[in-house]
N, C-alpha and C positions, 0 to 999 in steps of 0.2 A: 220705191221706197221715200215718206217724204220728208224734209231736209229732221223734224224733228226727229224723229226716229233713230236716225243719224249723230244726233247730237250728243257730244260727252256732256256726262254729269257733271252740273257745277257743285265746287266745295266751300263751304261753309268753314273760315279757320276757325283755331281758338279764339284767337284774337277780336272776332265776330266778322271779317270782312275776304268775301268770297273773291276767286281769281276775276272774277269782273265786277267786283263794285259791290259793298255791302248791301242787303237790303232789295236785289232787285232779279233776287229767282223767281217769287213771287207775286199775286196780286197785292195782298195783304200784307204784305210786305212795303212795297210800291206804295202803298199808301199810308204807309206807318213813318217811312223815312223825311217829310217832311215837318213831321212832328217830334221828330228828335231834335229842330233846331229850338222850337218853342221849350224843349226842356221836360223830362221823365219827372225830377226830383220835385217839379212844383206836384205834380199827378200825384206821385206818392204823399205827399206834403196833408192832400187836399183830401185822401180815402180815410176810412173810414180806420183808424187806427188800431181797433181790436183786432183786424185782419190779418195782419202781422204779431201779433203779438202768438204766445205758443197757447197749443188747444188741445183739448181731447177729442177725439175724434172715431168713429166708429170703425170699424174693419170685419173681417171676417178672418179667423185665423183656423187653423190648425192646429190643432191641439196633443197629436201623434201620427205614427207614419200609417195609423187607418184613413187618415183624412175626411172625418165628421167635420168639418168644417162650421163654429158657429161663431154667432156675434162676440166682437170684443174689442174692448177701448185702448188705443195706443197714443202716445202722447208725439204729437210734430212739434218742433221748434221753433220759437220766433223766430220768422224773419230777418237777415239781416241784410246789409245794404244791396248786395246782389243776389238779393235770392229769390227767385219765385215764389208766389203760393198758388196751386194750382187747387180747383176744386174737380174733384173725379168724374164726368159721367157716363166711361165706357174703361171697362179692362178687360182684358181677354186673354183665355187659357193659353198656356203656351204648356207641351209637355215636359220641358224643362222645369216647370213649375210641380209639377206631378210626379218627376224623378224627388226634385228634393226634398218635399214633405215627407215622400216615403223613405229617403235614408238611402236612398239608388247611387248616390254620389257621396255620400258619406254622413255620419249622424249629427243633427238639426238638436238645435234647439227650441225648445216651443214655449207658448204658443207660434207659432211663424204664420207671419200672413206675406205670403207670394206675390207674383204679380210685375211685371215688368213689362207691358202693353198696354200704355193709359194712354188716356185724350179727355181732355177737359178745359175749361175753361177758365182763364187767368183771372184772379179775385182782388191779387195785392200783389206790388211789387215793390222791391227795396228803392233806396232813395237814388243808388247808382246802376240802375237797371238801363239800359238804351232798346234792348235787343225785341221787350213783350211791352205792353200798356194794358191797363185792366178792360177786359171782355174779348180778349185774344183767346185763338185757342193753343192750344201749346200740349207738345206730347213728351212723356217720360219714356227710356227705354230701359236696357239691360245695366244701365249704369249712371249710379248721381257724384261721384267723383274721381279724380285722380290726383295726382299732385303735381300737373302741370308744367313741370321745369325739364320732367327726365329726356330724352333722346325721341323714346318712344311717343310722349307723350305731344313734346313739339312737333311731331311728322303727323299728327292728330290720329294717333293710335292707341288712343287713352285707354283703349281696352288689354292693351299689352303695354301697362302701364312698370317701370322699374321697380316702380316705389310703395304698389300695391295700390290697383284699381280697386273705389267701394263700389259693390254691384249692387242693385238695389235693392235687394232684401239677404237676410239673410250673411251680412258683409260685416266687419268691424265698422261702426260710425267714429269716422274721427274726428266728426263735430259736434254731436250730440253722447259719445257714448254708449255702448251698448249696442247693438245689433241692428241696421236694416230695417225696416220695413216698408212692404210693398205695395202694388196698386189695387188689393181689391179691400179697398179704402175709401171715405168719400175728399181725401183732401192730404195733396202732400207740400213737402217747402223742399225746395232744390234749387240750387246756382244754374243762377242764369245760363253759363255756357252751356250747362245738361240739360235744359228743355229746348225743344225742337218746336221749330216753326209749325204748324197745322194750317193751310191757306186755307180762307172760306169757302165754303157752298160745295164741301166735297163731302162724303160719306163720313161721317167722324166714327162710327162702331165701326166701319169698312176697314177704318186708317190704322186702329188701335192695333193690330196682328203687325203690321209692317214695322213695327217698334224692335222689334226680335226676327219672327219670321221674315218679314220683308226684308230687312238686312243682312241677314243670314244669309241668302241664296240669292243677294243680289250684289253681295260683294265678290264672291267670286264671278260673276258675270262681268265686273269692272274689273278686278283683279286681273283675268285671264284673257281680256278684251274679248270677249264674245261680238262677232260684227256682224251687221245684217248678212242672211244669209248662208249663215255657218248652221251646219246641224250638231244638235244640242241635247242632249238627253236628260232626263230627269227618271231615278229611280226613287219609286215610293211617291206618292202622290194622296200626302195627311195636309198637316197646315202649314208646313214648311213649303213642302212638295205643290201644292197648287198655287202658289205663289209665286214659285221658279218658274213654272207652266206663263201666267201671267203676266210675269216682269221681262221674261225672254220673249214670247211673242212679240208686245211692244215693244222691244228692241229689234223684233226682225225678224229673226232667228228662225231657224226648222226646227220646232220641236217635237221631239218624240216621248212619251212616257211608258215607263214600266210599273206594273200595277201588281197584287196579289189578288185585289179585289176586281170583280169582273164589272160590277154597278158605277165603275170608275169612270173606265171607257169611252160613255158618251160624256160625261164631266170632263173629259182629258178633253174631246175634243169641241166640246162648248168652248174650252176656257180658249181655245185657239191650236191646240197642238195639230201637227198636222198627220201624226200616227199614237196608237195607242195601242200596248201589246201585254196580255196576260203572262207573267215569269214563266206559266207552265205550260205555254206557248214555245217549246223548242224548236221546232220547224223555223218557227219567224222569228225566234233571236237569234239562229244562225246565219240567218240572212241579212243580220245587221252587223257581222264579221267587218274589221278595220273602215267602218263608215260617221263615225262623229269626231268633230272637232274641239269640244266639250262634253265632261259629263257632269255631272253633281246626283251624289245618293244624301236623299235624307232618311235613310229608314234608321229608325235609332237605335236598331238592335244589329249586332254581326251576324252575319252572312258571308255565304262564298261569293268573294269578288270578283275572282278569276272571271270566270264568263262577261262581267261586263265588261273588265279590264280590256276584253282580245275586243271588244266593239270601237276600241279608237282609232284612228289614223298611227302612223307613225309622229311621235317625239309629242301626242297630245296627254291630255292630262283629264283623270277621275277626281274632284274632289270630294271627300268624305264630310260632311258637317250633322251626319245624325249619329252615329253608333261612336260615342267616345270615348269607351274605352278597348277592349283589344278587338284589332280589323281581320278578321280571316278569310284564308282562302285566296291569298295573292300571289302568285308564283313567280320570283324572281328572273329565272331565266326568262318565263316567255313575257315580263315586262321589259328586260332588255334587251333582247329581238329588236322589239321596233320601236324602245325607247321610249316606254310610257312609263307615264308618273301617276303613281296614287297618293293625294295633296291633301289637308286636315285645313280646312276655316272654321273660324267660328261668327260673334258678331262684326259688325265694323265700327270705326269711331263714329264720332259727333260729327265731323263732316260729312261721312260716307254716309251715314244716317238720315242725315238730313237732302241728300242727294239722293237717296232711295224715296223721299217723303215729295220732293216735287218732282223728281221725275214719273209719280205714279199720277199724280195730280194731274200731270201735264198731258199722259196715256190715255185718262180713264180707267187703271187700275182699281183699285182695293180688294180688300179679302171677300170670301164667300164666306157667310158666318150664319148662326142661329141664338136668338135673343135670349139668356136667358136674368133670371132673379136673380142676388147673393144668395136665399133658400137653397138655390140647386147649385150650386158649385161642387159639392161633393158628389152628387149624381151626376155630372155634367164631366166631372175628373175622368168616374170611369168607365165615362161613352169613348173618350178620348183614348184610353189604356186598350179599350175591344174595338177600335178602330168604327166608331159607329157618328164620330165627330164630322159634318158635312157642312163648314172646313177646319170652323175654327168657333167655337163655345165665346161667345162676348158678353160680359156679365154688364147688366143695364144699372149704376148706379144710381141713375138718378130717381129707380122706384122705390131705391131703399130710403 
């Protein structure tokens, strides 16, 4: 195993300084560092002031739970001193987007512009911005604001802000009023600290899914400290699951996939999994008993979990990141006997999200995707529901 595979990910703090020094994580950041001394304020003054002004932006919105997406104009606020203006190039479809507009997680206000996995080019920066310059690539993920002062925010857990996280769409917009609107659009204005550095030279479209699917599956790997050589089970291999496989393989783990789709067996092995099995193969599943150091479930609906809990070694954990309502089939006595744990996890904070981007860039990891145009959003969403995505649909906003 090379040293890079066993290197702990580096985190960028809310203040913009990593644990080994600001802007040392990526090549783009290294190039940008000496420019900081020259002063980004001068760049901001030289840029087109119209780029910082409030603007009317084309987007694609759901107008009801049917998801018949149509063009819709939204207002993006004028950029403040610490804001970054990003021209969105690629925005990917997350299953969360579908759950949201369909009302699976509660009533929504329409028109609704989803999208919390986006990558684009910085076209303007506020006078006090230090992390970006015009022309850089930036990503925006699942959240765009938090209080920044509570215990959770200070601990780089903005997604758990005690005063209320502002999520990228469908959330109370505490700056502009109304509700936030997401990445199925041509442009977004976001606070500097909630924009992620995207290194040059990567597959930009393939990096967009890292902003939710990537961090959602990377965070458990990081928190439960998956080590090279450990046995890691991935239950369900869709948009989240295929990145769980790729990231864990890059970490040096022995990855085993469990899927209900026979055609995904070969894909799992192509992604680096050592083994892959159908759920219906009871004999193969029985042989996995008490063999895993860590497991992750990416399945978005409830199912009987005990057969998979039985696969954990003593004192080990199965992390659920998919089913967000009632969890079924976990037997207290059986879990207690082997002191196994069933845990939950969601997206990570900004520092951890930057860490997965940097890790993926260093290890050549990106999502597998199919490019679509905005007029295909509704059709693609239905394909996701029907398990036809292989493995993320990415909307090409440059073609709009």
